[in-house]
FIKOL-421314 format. One record per residue: x, y, z of N, C-alpha, C, O in turn; residue number from 1. Coordinates in steps of 0.05 Angstrom, whole numbers. Each point is the difference from the previous one (the first is absolute). Layout:
<atoms>
+--------+--------+--------+--------+--------+--------+--------+--------+--------+--------+--------+--------+-------+
:   n_c1 :   n_c2 :   n_c3 :  ca_c1 :  ca_c2 :  ca_c3 :   c_c1 :   c_c2 :   c_c3 :   o_c1 :   o_c2 :   o_c3 : semar :
+--------+--------+--------+--------+--------+--------+--------+--------+--------+--------+--------+--------+-------+
:      X :      Y :      Z :      X :      Y :      Z :      X :      Y :      Z :      X :      Y :      Z :   NUM :
...
+--------+--------+--------+--------+--------+--------+--------+--------+--------+--------+--------+--------+-------+
</atoms>
This chain:
<atoms>
+--------+--------+--------+--------+--------+--------+--------+--------+--------+--------+--------+--------+-------+
:   n_c1 :   n_c2 :   n_c3 :  ca_c1 :  ca_c2 :  ca_c3 :   c_c1 :   c_c2 :   c_c3 :   o_c1 :   o_c2 :   o_c3 : semar :
+--------+--------+--------+--------+--------+--------+--------+--------+--------+--------+--------+--------+-------+
:    970 :   -715 :   -450 :     -4 :    -17 :     21 :      7 :     23 :     13 :     17 :     16 :     -8 :     1 :
:    -28 :    -14 :     29 :     15 :     28 :     23 :     15 :    -20 :     27 :     -8 :    -17 :     15 :     2 :
:     34 :     29 :    -21 :     19 :    -20 :     13 :      6 :     13 :     35 :      9 :    -13 :     19 :     3 :
:    -18 :     41 :    -19 :      9 :     18 :     33 :    -21 :     25 :      2 :     -7 :     11 :    -20 :     4 :
:      0 :     -6 :     40 :    -15 :     18 :      8 :      6 :     16 :     28 :      9 :     -6 :     22 :     5 :
:    -14 :     18 :    -29 :      3 :     32 :     25 :    -19 :     28 :      7 :     -8 :     17 :    -16 :     6 :
:      5 :    -20 :     34 :    -28 :     21 :     10 :     15 :     32 :      2 :     22 :      3 :     11 :     7 :
:    -32 :     10 :    -19 :      8 :     33 :      0 :    -24 :     13 :     21 :    -24 :     -6 :      0 :     8 :
:     37 :     26 :     20 :    -14 :      2 :     23 :    -14 :     32 :    -19 :     11 :     16 :    -15 :     9 :
:    -40 :    -20 :     27 :    -13 :     30 :     -8 :     15 :     23 :     -5 :     19 :      7 :     13 :    10 :
:    -27 :      5 :    -33 :     20 :     23 :     -7 :     26 :      2 :     -2 :     10 :     21 :      8 :    11 :
:      3 :    -36 :    -16 :     27 :      4 :      0 :     21 :      7 :    -28 :     22 :     10 :     -4 :    12 :
:    -55 :    -26 :    -19 :     16 :     13 :    -20 :    -10 :     18 :    -16 :    -23 :      1 :     -7 :    13 :
:     40 :     14 :     -1 :     -6 :     34 :    -13 :    -29 :      1 :    -12 :     -7 :    -11 :    -21 :    14 :
:     -3 :     22 :     33 :    -30 :      7 :    -12 :     -4 :      5 :    -27 :    -23 :     -3 :     -9 :    15 :
:     46 :     10 :    -11 :      2 :      8 :    -16 :     31 :     -9 :    -16 :     20 :     14 :      3 :    16 :
:    -21 :    -33 :    -17 :     29 :    -20 :     -2 :      3 :     14 :    -30 :    -18 :      3 :    -17 :    17 :
:     51 :      6 :     16 :     -1 :     17 :    -25 :     14 :    -12 :    -21 :     19 :    -15 :      8 :    18 :
:    -21 :     17 :    -30 :     13 :    -16 :    -32 :     25 :     -2 :     12 :      8 :     14 :     19 :    19 :
:      8 :    -37 :    -34 :     30 :      2 :      0 :     13 :     17 :    -13 :    -16 :     17 :     -9 :    20 :
:     37 :    -12 :      4 :     16 :     11 :     -9 :      1 :     -1 :    -26 :      4 :    -23 :     -7 :    21 :
:     -6 :     41 :    -14 :     -7 :     -7 :    -37 :    -28 :    -12 :      1 :    -10 :     -6 :    -21 :    22 :
:     -5 :      1 :     48 :    -29 :    -13 :    -17 :    -25 :     16 :     -1 :     -2 :     22 :     11 :    23 :
:    -15 :    -32 :    -23 :    -24 :     16 :     -4 :    -19 :      5 :     19 :     -4 :    -18 :     16 :    24 :
:    -13 :     44 :    -11 :    -22 :    -17 :     24 :    -17 :      5 :    -16 :     -8 :     24 :     -2 :    25 :
:     -6 :    -48 :    -19 :    -20 :      3 :    -10 :    -22 :    -22 :     17 :    -13 :    -20 :     -9 :    26 :
:     14 :     29 :     30 :    -33 :    -13 :     19 :     -6 :     25 :      9 :     14 :     20 :      2 :    27 :
:    -48 :    -28 :      6 :     -3 :     30 :      6 :      0 :      2 :     38 :    -10 :    -16 :     16 :    28 :
:     23 :     39 :    -10 :     10 :      0 :     29 :    -12 :    -14 :     21 :     13 :    -14 :     17 :    29 :
:    -53 :     19 :    -19 :    -17 :    -11 :     23 :      8 :    -28 :     -9 :     10 :    -10 :     20 :    30 :
:    -10 :     -6 :    -40 :     10 :    -32 :      0 :     22 :     -7 :     17 :     -1 :    -20 :     15 :    31 :
:     27 :     40 :    -14 :     28 :    -15 :      3 :     -8 :     10 :     35 :      9 :    -19 :     13 :    32 :
:    -21 :     36 :      5 :     -5 :      7 :     22 :     -5 :    -32 :     21 :    -16 :    -19 :     -4 :    33 :
:     34 :     24 :     23 :      2 :    -18 :     24 :    -18 :     14 :     27 :      9 :     16 :     16 :    34 :
:    -26 :    -23 :    -16 :    -14 :     22 :     31 :     16 :    -22 :     10 :      9 :    -20 :    -10 :    35 :
:    -11 :     39 :     47 :      6 :    -11 :     25 :    -16 :    -19 :     14 :      8 :    -14 :     19 :    36 :
:    -33 :     13 :    -33 :    -21 :    -20 :     10 :     -8 :    -28 :    -15 :    -20 :    -13 :      3 :    37 :
:     50 :      9 :    -28 :     -3 :    -15 :    -16 :     20 :    -25 :      9 :     23 :      8 :      0 :    38 :
:    -26 :    -31 :      7 :     17 :    -18 :      4 :     12 :     -8 :    -24 :     -9 :      0 :    -23 :    39 :
:     31 :     -9 :     34 :     24 :      3 :    -24 :     19 :    -35 :      4 :      8 :     -3 :     23 :    40 :
:     -3 :    -14 :    -38 :     14 :    -30 :      2 :     22 :      2 :    -20 :      0 :     23 :     -9 :    41 :
:     19 :    -35 :     -2 :     18 :     -5 :    -11 :      2 :    -29 :    -13 :      0 :    -21 :     14 :    42 :
:      0 :     21 :    -28 :     -1 :    -36 :    -18 :     28 :     -5 :    -20 :      3 :     12 :    -22 :    43 :
:     17 :    -31 :     33 :     14 :     -6 :    -23 :     -9 :    -26 :    -11 :     -7 :    -20 :     12 :    44 :
:      7 :     25 :    -51 :    -18 :    -21 :    -15 :     17 :     -2 :    -26 :     10 :     18 :    -14 :    45 :
:    -10 :    -39 :     10 :      8 :    -15 :    -24 :    -16 :    -10 :    -28 :    -16 :    -19 :      2 :    46 :
:     18 :     25 :    -14 :    -22 :     -9 :    -29 :     26 :    -12 :    -13 :     19 :     15 :     -2 :    47 :
:    -18 :    -31 :     -4 :     19 :    -17 :    -27 :     22 :     22 :      8 :      5 :      5 :     24 :    48 :
:      8 :     10 :    -48 :     29 :      6 :     12 :     -2 :     30 :      6 :     22 :     12 :     -1 :    49 :
:    -48 :      5 :      8 :      5 :     19 :     13 :     -2 :     -1 :     24 :     -8 :    -23 :      4 :    50 :
:     10 :     33 :     12 :      6 :     12 :     34 :     -9 :     14 :      7 :    -12 :      5 :    -21 :    51 :
:      4 :     15 :     38 :     -6 :     23 :     17 :     -8 :      7 :     22 :    -17 :    -16 :      7 :    52 :
:     20 :     40 :     17 :    -14 :     -4 :     20 :    -28 :     19 :     -9 :      2 :     19 :    -16 :    53 :
:    -23 :    -24 :     25 :    -24 :     11 :    -12 :    -15 :     13 :     35 :     -3 :    -15 :     20 :    54 :
:     -3 :     46 :    -21 :     -6 :      5 :     19 :    -26 :      4 :     -2 :     -6 :     13 :    -20 :    55 :
:    -19 :    -21 :     39 :    -20 :    -12 :     -6 :    -21 :     29 :     12 :     13 :     12 :     17 :    56 :
:    -36 :     -3 :    -21 :     -7 :     18 :     21 :    -39 :    -15 :      3 :    -15 :    -14 :    -13 :    57 :
:     16 :     29 :     37 :    -41 :    -12 :      5 :     -2 :     25 :     11 :     12 :     11 :     18 :    58 :
:    -29 :     -4 :    -32 :    -14 :     12 :     11 :    -33 :      2 :      4 :    -20 :     -8 :    -12 :    59 :
:     26 :     22 :     38 :    -19 :     -8 :     20 :    -28 :      8 :    -10 :    -18 :    -17 :      1 :    60 :
:     14 :     39 :     -9 :    -20 :      8 :     -7 :    -23 :     -7 :    -21 :    -24 :     -4 :     -1 :    61 :
:     47 :      3 :    -15 :     -7 :    -23 :    -22 :    -16 :    -29 :     -3 :    -21 :     -8 :     -9 :    62 :
:     43 :     -3 :     21 :      0 :    -23 :      7 :     10 :    -19 :    -19 :     -7 :    -23 :     -5 :    63 :
:     33 :     43 :    -11 :     13 :    -17 :    -27 :     35 :     -2 :     13 :     15 :     14 :     14 :    64 :
:    -14 :    -41 :    -27 :     35 :      2 :      9 :     14 :      1 :    -37 :    -13 :     -6 :    -20 :    65 :
:     43 :     16 :     18 :      5 :      9 :    -26 :     30 :     -1 :      2 :      9 :      7 :     22 :    66 :
:      7 :    -13 :    -39 :     25 :      4 :     -4 :     17 :     31 :    -13 :      9 :      6 :    -23 :    67 :
:    -10 :      7 :     47 :      0 :     29 :     -5 :     31 :      0 :    -16 :      3 :     19 :    -15 :    68 :
:     16 :    -34 :     16 :     27 :      8 :    -15 :     17 :    -24 :      7 :      4 :     -5 :     24 :    69 :
:      7 :    -11 :    -45 :     31 :    -19 :      8 :     27 :     12 :     -5 :      7 :     23 :     -6 :    70 :
:      4 :    -44 :     11 :     35 :     11 :     -2 :      5 :    -19 :    -16 :     -7 :    -20 :     11 :    71 :
:     16 :     16 :    -34 :     12 :    -29 :     -7 :     32 :     -5 :     -1 :     18 :     14 :    -10 :    72 :
:    -17 :    -39 :     24 :     19 :    -14 :     18 :     18 :    -14 :    -27 :    -13 :     -6 :    -20 :    73 :
:     49 :     -2 :     22 :      4 :    -20 :    -16 :     -1 :    -28 :      9 :      3 :    -18 :    -16 :    74 :
:     -6 :     11 :     45 :     -2 :    -32 :      3 :    -24 :      2 :     27 :     -6 :     17 :     17 :    75 :
:      1 :    -36 :    -22 :    -33 :    -16 :     10 :     10 :      8 :     32 :     22 :     -6 :     11 :    76 :
:    -47 :     21 :     -1 :      1 :     15 :     33 :     -1 :    -20 :     20 :    -13 :    -20 :     -5 :    77 :
:     23 :     23 :     26 :     -7 :    -27 :     17 :     -1 :     19 :     26 :    -11 :    -10 :     20 :    78 :
:     17 :     25 :    -19 :     -6 :     15 :     34 :      3 :     34 :     -7 :     16 :     10 :    -16 :    79 :
:    -35 :      5 :     35 :     -3 :     31 :     -1 :      4 :      6 :     29 :      3 :    -16 :     18 :    80 :
:     -3 :     46 :    -18 :      2 :      8 :     21 :      0 :     37 :      0 :     21 :      9 :     -6 :    81 :
:    -44 :     10 :     12 :    -11 :     14 :     -4 :     12 :     23 :     22 :      4 :    -11 :     22 :    82 :
:      2 :     36 :    -22 :      6 :     13 :     20 :     -8 :     25 :    -17 :     -2 :      0 :    -25 :    83 :
:     -3 :     26 :     46 :     -9 :     23 :     -1 :     20 :     15 :     14 :      4 :    -10 :     22 :    84 :
:      9 :     31 :    -28 :     25 :     13 :     12 :      8 :     28 :     -1 :     22 :      7 :     -9 :    85 :
:    -41 :     12 :     20 :      6 :     20 :     -6 :     -5 :     19 :    -20 :    -24 :      2 :     -7 :    86 :
:     45 :     14 :     -7 :      1 :      4 :    -30 :     14 :    -23 :    -21 :      8 :      6 :    -23 :    87 :
:     -6 :    -25 :     32 :     11 :    -28 :    -19 :    -35 :      0 :     -9 :     -4 :     -6 :    -23 :    88 :
:    -13 :     11 :     36 :    -29 :    -16 :    -15 :      0 :    -25 :      5 :     15 :     -6 :     19 :    89 :
:    -31 :    -17 :    -31 :     -4 :    -23 :      1 :     10 :    -17 :    -19 :     -9 :     -3 :    -23 :    90 :
:     34 :    -13 :     35 :     12 :    -21 :    -14 :     -9 :    -29 :      4 :    -18 :     -6 :     16 :    91 :
:     29 :    -12 :    -31 :     -2 :    -23 :      3 :     29 :    -20 :     -9 :     12 :      6 :    -20 :    92 :
:     -6 :    -22 :     33 :     18 :    -20 :      1 :     -5 :    -16 :     -7 :    -19 :    -11 :     10 :    93 :
:     34 :     -3 :    -39 :    -14 :    -19 :    -10 :     23 :    -28 :     -5 :     21 :      2 :    -13 :    94 :
:    -30 :    -25 :     27 :     20 :    -26 :     -4 :    -10 :    -12 :    -15 :    -24 :     -1 :     -3 :    95 :
:     46 :    -13 :    -14 :     -7 :    -10 :    -30 :     14 :    -32 :     -3 :     12 :    -14 :     16 :    96 :
:    -17 :     10 :    -40 :     15 :    -31 :     -4 :     32 :     14 :     -8 :     16 :    -16 :     10 :    97 :
:     -5 :     30 :    -19 :     18 :     13 :      4 :     19 :     10 :     33 :    -12 :      7 :     20 :    98 :
:     41 :     -9 :    -22 :     15 :      3 :     23 :     -8 :     36 :      9 :     15 :     11 :     16 :    99 :
:    -39 :      4 :    -27 :      4 :     25 :      4 :    -20 :     18 :     18 :    -23 :    -10 :      1 :   100 :
:     24 :     25 :      9 :    -30 :     13 :     10 :      0 :     29 :    -16 :     18 :     17 :     -2 :   101 :
:    -43 :    -16 :     -8 :      1 :     30 :      0 :    -27 :     17 :     10 :    -23 :     -8 :      4 :   102 :
:     34 :     37 :     -1 :    -17 :     17 :     16 :    -11 :     13 :    -17 :     15 :     13 :    -15 :   103 :
:    -52 :    -10 :      8 :     -3 :      6 :    -23 :    -33 :     30 :     19 :    -16 :     -2 :     18 :   104 :
:     23 :     21 :    -36 :    -13 :     19 :     14 :    -32 :      5 :    -16 :     -6 :      9 :    -22 :   105 :
:     -9 :    -19 :     41 :    -25 :      1 :      3 :    -23 :     16 :    -13 :    -19 :     -9 :    -13 :   106 :
:     25 :     34 :     18 :     -5 :     26 :      5 :     12 :      9 :    -41 :     -8 :     21 :    -10 :   107 :
:     19 :    -32 :      1 :      2 :      5 :    -32 :    -16 :    -20 :    -15 :      2 :    -23 :      7 :   108 :
:    -15 :     27 :    -25 :    -14 :    -11 :    -22 :     14 :    -16 :    -24 :     11 :     10 :    -19 :   109 :
:    -14 :    -41 :     24 :     21 :     -6 :    -26 :     30 :      5 :     11 :     11 :     13 :    -17 :   110 :
:     -2 :    -16 :     29 :     29 :     12 :     -3 :     20 :    -22 :     -8 :     -4 :    -24 :     -1 :   111 :
:     29 :     39 :     -6 :      8 :    -19 :    -27 :     31 :    -17 :      9 :     11 :    -19 :    -12 :   112 :
:     -4 :     34 :     35 :     13 :    -18 :     23 :      3 :      1 :     24 :     -3 :     24 :      6 :   113 :
:      7 :    -37 :     14 :      6 :     -2 :     24 :     12 :     28 :     10 :     15 :     12 :    -16 :   114 :
:    -22 :      1 :     44 :     14 :     13 :      9 :     30 :    -11 :     19 :     15 :     16 :     11 :   115 :
:    -14 :    -38 :    -10 :     15 :    -17 :     12 :      7 :    -27 :    -12 :    -20 :    -11 :    -10 :   116 :
:     45 :     -3 :      7 :     -8 :    -22 :      3 :     31 :    -14 :     11 :     22 :     12 :     -1 :   117 :
:    -28 :    -36 :     10 :     20 :     -9 :     34 :      7 :    -29 :    -13 :    -18 :    -16 :     -5 :   118 :
:     40 :     12 :      0 :     10 :    -18 :     -7 :      2 :     -7 :    -33 :      3 :     16 :    -18 :   119 :
:     -4 :    -40 :     18 :     -5 :     -7 :    -30 :     28 :      4 :    -17 :     20 :     -8 :     11 :   120 :
:    -18 :     18 :    -32 :     25 :    -12 :    -21 :     18 :     29 :      5 :     -7 :     23 :     -3 :   121 :
:     29 :    -32 :     10 :     14 :     38 :    -12 :      3 :      3 :    -22 :     -6 :    -20 :    -14 :   122 :
:     16 :     46 :     -2 :      0 :      5 :    -33 :     32 :    -21 :      4 :     17 :     -5 :     16 :   123 :
:    -25 :     -1 :    -46 :     17 :    -21 :    -22 :     26 :     31 :     -2 :     -7 :     23 :      1 :   124 :
:     30 :    -30 :     -4 :     15 :      7 :     -6 :      2 :    -10 :    -40 :     -9 :    -20 :    -11 :   125 :
:     20 :     35 :      4 :      5 :     -9 :    -37 :     14 :    -21 :     -5 :     24 :     -2 :      7 :   126 :
:    -34 :    -11 :    -17 :     13 :    -27 :     -4 :      0 :    -17 :     13 :     13 :    -20 :     -6 :   127 :
:    -32 :     21 :     42 :     -7 :    -26 :     17 :    -20 :    -14 :    -11 :    -14 :     12 :    -17 :   128 :
:      7 :    -37 :     23 :     -6 :    -23 :    -24 :    -29 :      4 :     16 :    -20 :      6 :    -12 :   129 :
:     21 :    -11 :     45 :    -14 :     -5 :     19 :    -14 :     22 :     19 :     13 :     21 :     -1 :   130 :
:    -29 :    -19 :     12 :    -10 :     30 :     18 :     15 :    -15 :     27 :      6 :    -24 :     -3 :   131 :
:     -1 :     36 :     25 :     10 :    -10 :     26 :    -16 :     22 :     26 :     -5 :     25 :      0 :   132 :
:      2 :    -42 :     14 :    -26 :      7 :     23 :     18 :     31 :      9 :     24 :      3 :     -3 :   133 :
:    -44 :     20 :     15 :      4 :     22 :      9 :      9 :    -17 :     26 :    -14 :    -17 :     11 :   134 :
:     44 :     25 :     -4 :      2 :     -8 :     33 :    -23 :      7 :     22 :    -11 :     22 :      4 :   135 :
:      4 :    -49 :     11 :    -13 :      3 :     18 :    -32 :     -6 :    -10 :    -22 :      1 :     10 :   136 :
:     33 :     -7 :    -32 :    -38 :    -13 :    -16 :     -6 :    -19 :      3 :     18 :    -16 :     -5 :   137 :
:    -48 :      0 :     15 :     -5 :    -22 :      4 :      9 :    -16 :    -31 :      6 :     13 :    -21 :   138 :
:     -6 :    -45 :     25 :     12 :    -12 :    -19 :    -16 :    -21 :    -13 :      9 :    -18 :    -15 :   139 :
:    -39 :     25 :     24 :    -23 :    -13 :     -1 :    -26 :     14 :     -1 :      5 :     24 :     -2 :   140 :
:    -25 :    -26 :      1 :    -29 :     15 :     -7 :     -2 :     13 :     25 :     12 :     -6 :     20 :   141 :
:    -27 :     22 :    -22 :     -5 :     24 :     27 :    -21 :     -6 :      8 :    -19 :      9 :    -13 :   142 :
:     14 :    -27 :     37 :    -38 :    -15 :     -3 :     -5 :     24 :     25 :    -24 :      7 :     -1 :   143 :
:     35 :      4 :     18 :    -17 :     17 :     25 :      7 :     27 :      4 :     24 :      2 :      6 :   144 :
:    -35 :     17 :     -6 :     14 :     31 :      9 :    -19 :     14 :     17 :    -24 :     -1 :     -3 :   145 :
:     38 :     16 :     24 :     -7 :     20 :     16 :     15 :     28 :     10 :     22 :      7 :      9 :   146 :
:    -43 :      5 :    -14 :     13 :     26 :     11 :     -5 :      5 :     32 :    -21 :     -4 :     14 :   147 :
:     48 :     14 :     -6 :      3 :      7 :     29 :    -24 :     38 :     11 :      3 :     24 :     -3 :   148 :
:    -17 :    -38 :     11 :    -20 :     33 :     -1 :     15 :     13 :     22 :      5 :     24 :     -5 :   149 :
:      7 :    -32 :     31 :     22 :     28 :      4 :     20 :     19 :    -17 :      7 :     24 :     -1 :   150 :
:      0 :    -53 :    -16 :     21 :     15 :    -13 :     -7 :     -1 :    -30 :     16 :    -14 :    -11 :   151 :
:    -39 :     25 :     -8 :      0 :      1 :    -16 :     22 :     -9 :    -29 :     -6 :     -7 :    -23 :   152 :
:     31 :     11 :     34 :     18 :     -4 :    -22 :     19 :    -30 :      6 :     22 :     -6 :     -7 :   153 :
:    -40 :     -8 :     22 :     20 :    -23 :      7 :    -28 :    -27 :    -15 :    -23 :      1 :      8 :   154 :
:     31 :    -19 :    -27 :    -16 :    -21 :     -1 :      3 :    -23 :      4 :     24 :     -1 :      5 :   155 :
:    -32 :    -18 :     -4 :      9 :    -26 :     10 :    -15 :    -26 :    -25 :    -23 :     -7 :     -5 :   156 :
:     44 :     -1 :     -4 :    -11 :    -27 :    -18 :     10 :    -27 :      5 :     24 :     -3 :      8 :   157 :
:    -39 :    -14 :    -11 :     13 :    -32 :      2 :    -10 :     -9 :    -23 :    -21 :      7 :    -12 :   158 :
:     50 :    -35 :      3 :     -7 :      0 :    -30 :      2 :    -30 :      6 :      1 :    -12 :     21 :   159 :
:      2 :      3 :    -50 :      0 :    -36 :     -6 :     35 :     -1 :      3 :     11 :    -22 :      4 :   160 :
:     -1 :     41 :     -4 :     29 :    -12 :      3 :      8 :      2 :     37 :     20 :      3 :     13 :   161 :
:    -40 :     -5 :     -8 :      6 :    -15 :     33 :     -2 :     23 :     12 :    -17 :     -2 :     18 :   162 :
:     27 :     26 :    -19 :      4 :     30 :     16 :    -13 :     19 :     -5 :    -12 :      6 :    -20 :   163 :
:     13 :      9 :     44 :    -12 :     22 :     13 :     22 :     25 :     -8 :     24 :     -5 :      0 :   164 :
:    -34 :     35 :     -8 :      9 :     12 :     -6 :    -14 :     31 :      7 :    -21 :      9 :     -7 :   165 :
:     39 :      0 :     20 :    -12 :     36 :     11 :      3 :     10 :    -26 :     15 :    -15 :    -13 :   166 :
:    -26 :     38 :     -3 :     11 :     18 :    -18 :     -3 :     24 :     14 :    -17 :      3 :     17 :   167 :
:     35 :     19 :    -25 :      3 :     30 :      7 :     -7 :     18 :    -23 :     19 :      8 :    -13 :   168 :
:    -39 :     -2 :      6 :    -14 :      3 :    -16 :     17 :     31 :    -12 :     -2 :      6 :    -24 :   169 :
:     12 :      6 :     38 :     12 :     28 :     -4 :     30 :    -13 :     -7 :     14 :     19 :      8 :   170 :
:     -4 :    -30 :    -13 :     25 :    -10 :      1 :    -11 :    -23 :    -27 :     17 :    -10 :    -15 :   171 :
:    -45 :      4 :     13 :     -7 :    -15 :    -18 :     23 :    -34 :    -10 :      2 :    -11 :    -22 :   172 :
:      9 :      6 :     48 :     16 :    -30 :      7 :    -11 :     -7 :     22 :    -14 :     12 :     17 :   173 :
:     28 :    -45 :    -18 :    -11 :    -11 :     17 :     19 :     11 :     29 :     23 :      7 :     -3 :   174 :
:    -37 :     -8 :     29 :     20 :      8 :     24 :     10 :    -22 :     18 :     20 :     -1 :     14 :   175 :
:    -45 :    -22 :    -20 :     10 :    -28 :     24 :    -11 :    -19 :    -14 :    -19 :      4 :    -16 :   176 :
:     31 :    -31 :     21 :     -1 :    -21 :    -21 :    -15 :    -18 :     34 :      7 :      6 :     23 :   177 :
:    -25 :    -27 :    -29 :      0 :    -26 :     21 :      9 :    -16 :    -12 :      8 :      9 :    -21 :   178 :
:     -3 :    -39 :     26 :      6 :    -18 :    -15 :    -21 :    -24 :     13 :    -14 :    -16 :    -12 :   179 :
:     17 :     20 :     42 :    -10 :    -21 :     12 :    -22 :    -26 :     -4 :      0 :    -21 :     14 :   180 :
:    -26 :     29 :    -41 :    -20 :    -20 :      0 :     14 :    -23 :    -17 :     19 :      0 :    -16 :   181 :
:    -36 :    -18 :     26 :     12 :    -20 :    -24 :    -13 :    -20 :    -24 :      5 :    -22 :    -11 :   182 :
:    -27 :     49 :      9 :    -14 :      4 :    -16 :    -12 :     23 :    -18 :      8 :     22 :     10 :   183 :
:    -24 :    -16 :    -32 :     -2 :     22 :    -11 :    -18 :     19 :     26 :    -11 :     -6 :     21 :   184 :
:     14 :     23 :    -31 :     -9 :     26 :     28 :    -30 :      4 :    -10 :     -1 :     24 :     -2 :   185 :
:    -22 :    -34 :     -6 :    -25 :     13 :     -7 :    -13 :     15 :     22 :    -25 :     -1 :     -2 :   186 :
:     32 :     12 :     20 :    -22 :     22 :     22 :     24 :     17 :      4 :     21 :    -13 :     -1 :   187 :
:    -19 :     50 :      7 :     11 :      7 :     16 :    -24 :     19 :     16 :    -24 :     -2 :     -6 :   188 :
:     30 :     13 :     19 :    -19 :     14 :     22 :     10 :     17 :     24 :      7 :    -13 :     20 :   189 :
:     -6 :     43 :    -19 :     10 :     25 :     13 :    -27 :     -5 :     20 :    -24 :      0 :     -4 :   190 :
:     44 :     -4 :     32 :    -33 :     10 :     15 :     -2 :     26 :      3 :     15 :     20 :     -1 :   191 :
:    -44 :    -24 :      8 :    -15 :     37 :     -5 :     10 :     14 :     24 :     12 :     20 :     -6 :   192 :
:    -15 :    -26 :     34 :     15 :     15 :     15 :     27 :      0 :      8 :     10 :     20 :     11 :   193 :
:      4 :    -45 :    -17 :     28 :      2 :      7 :     21 :     -3 :    -25 :     -3 :    -21 :    -13 :   194 :
:     23 :     40 :      6 :      9 :     14 :    -23 :     28 :    -19 :     -4 :     13 :     -2 :    -21 :   195 :
:     -8 :    -12 :     49 :     19 :    -18 :     -3 :      6 :    -25 :     -5 :     21 :    -12 :     -1 :   196 :
:    -53 :      0 :     -3 :    -18 :    -23 :      2 :      1 :    -20 :    -36 :    -23 :      5 :     -8 :   197 :
:     36 :    -21 :    -12 :    -17 :    -10 :    -20 :      2 :    -21 :      4 :     22 :    -11 :      5 :   198 :
:    -45 :     -1 :     -6 :    -10 :    -26 :    -13 :      7 :     -2 :    -25 :     -1 :     18 :    -17 :   199 :
:     10 :    -45 :     13 :      7 :    -16 :    -20 :     -3 :    -31 :      0 :      3 :    -13 :     21 :   200 :
:     -9 :      1 :    -48 :    -14 :    -29 :     11 :      9 :    -10 :    -34 :     -5 :    -23 :     -9 :   201 :
+--------+--------+--------+--------+--------+--------+--------+--------+--------+--------+--------+--------+-------+
</atoms>
């Protein structure tokens, strides 16, 4: 079942994705190439107990649609937001049924871990019976995510816990929390031209 989708601008992904550290380059380089003319989109998918983000490529010349590669997730994906920023390359923020946001590098084939995790549970000390949330973390599923185009190190998120949060990717921490919603926040979106304007609902 596909539960979230996200468009990727043409030419935004690396023309030749690299293998994950320690991973083997087992496929033909030509098969891995993403041309600037290719249409790319992302889909969050779950089947049985397996969840992932699939990167689909539509080849205009061949008229074919295929899964280029996927990113395995630990939880059911609910929201995706794509960002391409300078030397950082192509990234996707993923909100799931867990109270955590994972940021993945799409220019890496089959990455083993996200480049950043925001929220979730803090590491447990020896002898602790239950994990405790990271300070500033959401308390429930992350239903929506949106990158701030004018400042790509800022990510907004909305949650089933009725909060909206702004995350600082440099600090990997929550910078601001708004608690004015009376119900879950299923959508957050930055205004494309006004950098200080964020719509939530």
